[in-house]
C-alpha positions in Angstrom: -9.4 -8.2 -23.4 -8.2 -11.8 -23.7 -5.3 -13.2 -21.7 -3.2 -16.3 -22.4 -1.4 -17.7 -19.3 1.3 -20.3 -19.6 2.4 -22.1 -16.3 5.8 -23.6 -15.9 5.8 -26.4 -13.3 9.5 -26.6 -12.8 9.9 -23.0 -11.7 6.4 -22.2 -10.4 6.3 -19.1 -12.6 3.3 -17.8 -14.5 4.3 -16.1 -17.8 1.4 -13.9 -19.0 0.8 -12.8 -22.6 -1.8 -10.2 -23.2 -3.5 -10.2 -26.6 -5.7 -7.3 -28.0 -9.3 -8.2 -28.8 -10.2 -8.4 -32.5 -10.4 -4.9 -34.0 -8.9 -3.2 -31.0 -6.7 -0.2 -31.8 -3.1 0.1 -30.6 -2.5 2.5 -27.7 -1.7 6.1 -28.8 2.0 6.7 -29.4 2.7 3.0 -29.9 4.7 3.1 -33.2 5.5 -0.7 -33.3 2.8 -2.9 -34.8 1.2 -5.1 -32.1 1.7 -8.3 -34.2 5.5 -7.8 -34.0 5.5 -7.3 -30.3 3.4 -10.4 -29.7 5.7 -12.4 -32.0 8.8 -11.4 -30.0 7.0 -12.4 -26.7 6.0 -15.8 -28.2 9.6 -16.4 -29.4 10.9 -15.5 -25.9 8.4 -17.8 -24.3 9.3 -20.7 -26.6 12.9 -20.2 -25.8 12.2 -20.2 -22.1 10.1 -23.4 -22.4 12.9 -25.1 -24.4 15.4 -24.2 -21.7 13.1 -25.6 -19.0 12.6 -28.8 -20.9 16.4 -29.2 -21.4 17.0 -28.6 -17.6 14.3 -31.1 -16.7 15.8 -33.7 -19.0 19.3 -33.2 -17.4 17.8 -33.6 -13.9 16.1 -36.8 -14.9 19.4 -38.1 -16.4 21.3 -37.3 -13.2 18.5 -38.8 -11.0 18.6 -42.0 -13.1 22.4 -42.3 -12.8 22.3 -41.8 -9.0 19.5 -44.4 -8.7 21.6 -46.9 -10.7 24.6 -46.4 -8.5 22.8 -46.7 -5.2 23.6 -49.8 -3.2 26.7 -50.6 -5.3 30.2 -51.0 -3.9 32.7 -48.4 -5.0 36.2 -49.5 -6.0 38.9 -46.9 -6.6 42.1 -47.8 -8.3 44.8 -45.1 -8.1 47.5 -44.9 -10.9 49.1 -41.6 -10.1 50.3 -39.4 -12.9 49.1 -36.0 -12.0 49.5 -34.5 -8.4 47.4 -31.6 -7.3 48.5 -30.1 -4.0 46.2 -28.0 -1.8 47.3 -24.7 0.0 48.3 -26.5 3.2 50.8 -28.6 1.4 52.9 -25.5 0.5 52.7 -24.1 4.0 53.3 -27.3 6.0 55.1 -29.7 3.7 56.9 -27.5 1.1 60.0 -29.7 1.0 57.9 -32.8 0.2 56.2 -30.9 -2.7 59.6 -29.9 -4.0 60.7 -33.5 -3.8 57.6 -34.6 -5.8 58.5 -32.1 -8.5 62.1 -33.0 -8.6 61.6 -36.8 -8.8 60.2 -36.2 -12.4 57.8 -39.2 -12.0 54.7 -37.2 -11.8 53.2 -34.0 -13.4 52.3 -31.5 -10.7 49.5 -28.9 -11.1 48.8 -26.1 -8.7 45.2 -24.9 -8.7 44.9 -21.2 -9.5 42.9 -20.7 -6.3 45.7 -22.3 -4.2 48.2 -19.8 -5.7 45.8 -17.0 -4.9 45.3 -18.1 -1.4 49.0 -18.2 -0.8 49.3 -14.7 -2.1 46.6 -13.6 0.3 48.3 -15.3 3.2 51.4 -13.2 2.5 49.5 -10.3 4.0 48.6 -12.3 7.1 50.6 -11.7 10.3 50.4 -15.3 11.4 51.4 -16.9 8.1 53.2 -14.2 6.2 56.7 -15.7 6.4 55.6 -19.2 5.5 53.4 -18.0 2.7 56.2 -15.7 1.3 58.6 -18.7 1.1 55.9 -20.9 -0.5 55.1 -18.2 -3.0 58.7 -17.8 -4.1 59.0 -21.5 -4.7 55.7 -21.6 -6.6 56.7 -18.7 -8.9 60.1 -20.3 -9.6 58.5 -23.6 -10.5 56.0 -21.8 -12.7 58.6 -19.7 -14.5 60.7 -22.8 -15.2 57.6 -24.7 -16.4 58.3 -27.3 -13.8 54.6 -27.3 -12.8 51.3 -26.5 -14.5 48.4 -24.4 -13.2 44.9 -25.9 -12.9 41.7 -23.8 -13.4 38.4 -24.5 -11.6 37.1 -25.8 -15.0 39.8 -28.5 -14.9 42.1 -27.0 -17.6 45.9 -27.2 -17.4 47.9 -24.0 -18.1 51.6 -23.2 -18.4 51.5 -19.7 -17.0 49.7 -17.7 -14.4 48.3 -14.9 -16.6 44.7 -16.1 -16.3 43.0 -15.0 -13.0 40.0 -16.5 -11.3 37.7 -14.4 -9.1 38.4 -15.0 -5.4 35.3 -14.9 -3.3 37.0 -14.3 0.1 34.9 -17.2 1.5 37.1 -20.1 2.4 34.3 -22.6 1.7 33.7 -21.2 -1.8 37.4 -21.2 -2.6 37.6 -24.8 -1.5 34.7 -25.7 -3.8 36.5 -24.0 -6.7 39.6 -26.0 -6.0 37.6 -29.2 -5.7 35.7 -28.4 -8.9 39.0 -28.3 -10.8 40.2 -31.6 -9.2 36.8 -33.3 -10.0 36.8 -32.1 -13.6 40.3 -33.3 -14.5 39.9 -36.5 -12.5 36.9 -37.4 -14.6 38.6 -36.4 -17.8 41.8 -38.3 -17.2 40.3 -41.3 -15.3 37.6 -43.8 -16.1 34.4 -45.3 -14.6 33.1 -48.8 -15.2 29.7 -49.9 -14.0 29.7 -53.6 -13.0 26.9 -55.8 -11.7 27.4 -55.0 -8.0 30.1 -52.3 -8.1 31.3 -49.1 -9.6 35.0 -49.2 -10.5 36.8 -45.9 -10.8 40.4 -45.5 -12.1 42.0 -42.3 -11.0 45.3 -40.9 -12.4 44.9 -37.5 -10.7 45.6 -37.4 -6.9 44.5 -34.5 -4.7 46.9 -33.8 -1.7 45.4 -32.1 1.3 45.3 -32.3 5.1 42.1 -30.3 5.3 39.6 -32.8 6.8 36.5 -31.1 5.2 38.0 -31.1 1.7 39.0 -34.8 2.2 35.4 -35.7 3.1 34.1 -33.8 0.0 36.7 -35.5 -2.2 35.7 -39.0 -0.9 32.1 -38.1 -1.5 32.9 -37.6 -5.2 35.1 -40.8 -5.3 38.3 -38.9 -5.9 41.8 -40.1 -5.1 42.8 -38.0 -2.1 45.5 -38.3 0.6 47.9 -36.2 2.6 51.2 -35.3 1.1 53.0 -37.4 3.8 50.9 -40.4 2.9 51.6 -40.0 -0.8 55.3 -39.6 -0.4 55.5 -42.7 1.8 53.6 -44.7 -0.8 55.7 -43.4 -3.6 58.8 -44.3 -1.5 60.4 -40.9 -2.1 
């Protein structure tokens, strides 16, 4: 019996296709013609190889972009239009968030995961009272369409009907919040590559006092500061 083995370097997998020798009979009880089975396997293999080639091309594109940016200065210009507060802003600086909404100079978007975290904290003994007050304020702002909601894909929504799966892992929830911030920052801002520098213009500002999230945000060249810093700069 002949065997054809196709090796895919990017995954280290061996995909094996077995072919019947010429003139061999199909196994008893096999009602489907061997030619059709082999055709399905080959189609599946071709599709798999196409996916691997596409993935490899994307990885090369990313690597080339990273290599091009290495060694260049990063300049970030902030022109705030959209404010995205983290969970800690609603627990520790709720009045400042209300002031940002009421000043009517900026659009405010609450990440869905932030809203979900606040709801979860309402069941916590230590933060239940703070979280309850924050949740009441959030629900009022949402019902009056004073704020938008932000998905982890970076989409803005007017209502909270859409739900995102909460992992229960704070690190993963933080990554989902940051993913939404990154997506909408890239969509609403711009990036210009100069000879010795990369110039980012950011119109979305992420507000958080979480040091880990701030470091991650800086790594992705996002506009990030505490709510206190922003209110001071905005002279509210």
